[in-house]
C-alpha positions as CSV (number, residue, x, y, z in Angstrom):
1,M,-50.4,20.5,29.9
2,S,-50.4,23.5,32.2
3,K,-54.4,24.8,33.3
4,T,-54.3,28.3,32.8
5,I,-56.6,30.8,35.1
6,S,-58.4,34.4,34.1
7,A,-57.3,37.0,35.7
8,E,-60.4,37.6,37.5
9,Q,-59.9,33.7,39.2
10,L,-56.6,35.2,40.4
11,S,-58.6,38.3,41.5
12,D,-61.3,35.7,43.8
13,Y,-58.4,33.3,44.8
14,L,-56.0,36.2,46.0
15,T,-59.1,37.8,48.0
16,E,-59.8,34.4,49.6
17,N,-56.5,33.7,51.2
18,I,-55.4,37.5,51.8
19,Q,-56.2,36.4,55.3
20,K,-54.8,33.4,55.3
21,I,-51.5,34.7,54.2
22,G,-51.4,37.6,56.6
23,R,-52.0,35.3,59.5
24,I,-48.6,33.5,58.3
25,R,-47.1,36.7,57.9
26,K,-48.0,37.8,61.7
27,E,-47.3,33.8,62.8
28,V,-43.7,34.6,60.6
29,E,-42.5,38.6,62.6
30,E,-43.5,37.3,65.8
31,I,-41.1,34.3,65.4
32,Q,-38.7,36.6,64.2
33,V,-39.1,38.6,67.3
34,G,-39.4,35.6,69.4
35,F,-36.1,34.3,67.8
36,N,-34.3,37.6,67.8
37,S,-34.7,38.3,71.4
38,S,-33.7,34.9,72.3
39,F,-30.5,35.0,69.9
40,V,-29.5,38.3,71.8
41,E,-29.6,36.9,74.7
42,W,-28.2,33.4,73.9
43,K,-25.5,36.1,72.3
44,A,-24.5,38.4,75.4
45,K,-25.1,34.8,77.5
46,H,-22.3,33.6,75.0
47,D,-20.0,36.3,74.6
48,A,-19.6,37.3,78.7
49,K,-18.6,34.1,78.7
50,L,-15.8,33.8,75.8
51,E,-14.5,36.6,77.3
52,R,-14.4,35.3,80.5
53,L,-12.6,32.9,79.1
54,S,-10.0,35.1,76.9
55,E,-9.7,36.5,80.2
56,A,-8.8,33.8,81.6
57,V,-6.4,32.4,78.6
58,L,-4.7,36.0,78.7
59,D,-4.1,35.5,82.7
60,S,-3.1,32.1,82.0
61,W,-0.5,32.9,79.1
62,E,1.0,35.8,81.3
63,T,1.6,33.4,84.0
64,I,3.5,31.3,82.0
65,G,4.9,33.9,80.6
66,L,6.4,34.8,83.9
67,E,7.1,31.8,84.7
68,V,9.3,31.1,81.6
69,K,11.1,34.5,81.7
70,Q,11.8,33.8,85.4
71,K,12.8,30.0,84.5
72,I,15.5,32.1,81.7
73,K,16.8,34.5,84.2
74,T,17.4,31.8,86.9
75,R,19.4,30.2,83.5
76,W,20.8,32.7,83.0
77,D,22.1,33.5,86.7
78,E,23.2,29.8,86.7
79,E,25.7,30.5,83.8
80,C,27.3,33.5,84.8
81,S,27.5,32.2,87.6
82,R,29.6,29.1,86.5
83,L,31.6,31.2,83.9
84,E,33.0,33.5,86.9
85,K,34.0,30.6,88.9
86,R,35.7,29.1,85.9
87,R,37.2,32.2,85.2
88,E,38.0,32.4,89.1
89,Q,39.5,28.3,89.0
90,L,41.7,29.7,85.6
91,R,42.7,32.9,86.8
92,E,44.1,30.7,90.5
93,D,45.5,28.0,87.4
94,L,47.5,30.0,85.8
95,I,48.7,33.6,87.1
96,P,50.8,31.6,89.4
97,E,52.3,29.4,86.5
98,T,52.2,32.7,84.2
99,Q,53.4,35.2,86.8
100,A,56.7,32.3,87.9
101,E,57.2,31.7,84.8
102,A,57.5,36.0,84.1
103,D,59.5,36.3,87.6
104,R,62.2,33.2,86.8
105,L,62.9,34.8,83.0
106,L,63.3,38.4,84.5
107,E,65.8,36.6,87.1
108,N,67.3,34.8,84.2
109,G,67.6,38.6,81.6
110,Q,68.8,40.5,84.8
111,Y,71.7,37.6,85.4
112,L,72.3,37.7,81.9
113,T,71.9,41.2,82.1
114,E,74.6,41.6,85.0
115,N,77.0,39.5,83.0
116,L,77.3,41.1,79.5
117,R,80.0,44.0,80.9
118,E,81.9,40.9,81.8
119,L,81.7,39.2,78.4
120,N,82.4,42.1,76.8
121,P,84.2,45.1,78.6
122,Q,83.6,48.1,75.4
123,L,79.6,48.1,76.6
124,N,78.9,50.9,78.4
125,D,76.4,52.7,80.5
126,E,74.0,53.6,77.4
127,M,74.1,49.9,76.6
128,D,73.0,49.0,80.3
129,R,70.7,51.7,80.3
130,I,69.1,50.6,76.3
131,I,69.2,46.8,77.8
132,A,68.3,47.7,81.4
133,K,64.9,49.5,79.7
134,A,63.7,46.7,77.5
135,T,64.2,43.6,80.9
136,A,62.6,45.7,82.9
137,Y,59.8,44.3,85.1
138,D,57.3,47.0,85.4
139,P,55.4,46.8,81.2
140,D,55.4,50.9,81.8
141,E,59.1,50.9,82.0
142,R,59.7,49.0,79.2
143,Y,59.8,49.9,75.0
144,A,56.9,50.0,74.0
145,T,57.2,48.8,71.0
146,S,60.2,45.8,69.8
147,G,60.9,48.5,66.6
148,D,61.5,51.2,69.1
149,F,64.0,48.9,71.0
150,K,65.1,48.4,67.5
151,K,66.1,52.1,66.6
152,A,67.8,51.8,70.4
153,L,69.3,49.6,69.5
154,D,70.5,51.1,66.3
155,W,71.1,54.5,67.8
156,Y,73.5,52.5,70.4
157,H,75.1,50.6,66.9
158,K,75.5,54.0,65.0
159,R,77.0,55.6,67.8
160,Y,79.2,53.4,69.4
161,L,80.8,53.5,65.4
162,D,81.3,56.7,65.7
163,I,83.5,56.8,68.3
164,V,85.0,53.8,67.6
165,A,85.8,55.8,63.8
166,E,87.0,58.3,65.7
167,S,89.2,56.8,68.5
168,I,90.8,54.7,65.0
């Protein structure tokens, strides 16, 4: 059961306790001011620590980043150097073989070309020029494509057949 109080009793109660409530409110305000002051001081101190810590972390990451970047560059340079050495080694190993093979083939081709007239006395200077161009040592002096070589042979064949046909 609840106890009911009259308005007069409530008014008397509040009048008696209003001073106590005022003192309690004042104490709470003083505590809040003290807390706010302490909190602001604590926050400033910790914000400064956090700022120093953040700078230290960023500096260390920057240092780590530079170290990693340097390691990557060093590794890159080592790999480039290794590949360049390998390329030189291959060049030293393969070019003499390739050059020797090319010289041998050229010599063989020149020998065969020189002997073509012996094999077929009907060949003339035109065929000699066509064959000489096809077997030239300098690539710039050769036919650019096999199609160009074929055109030259076709031209010779047609001209030769025309000359043979006229003489019959």
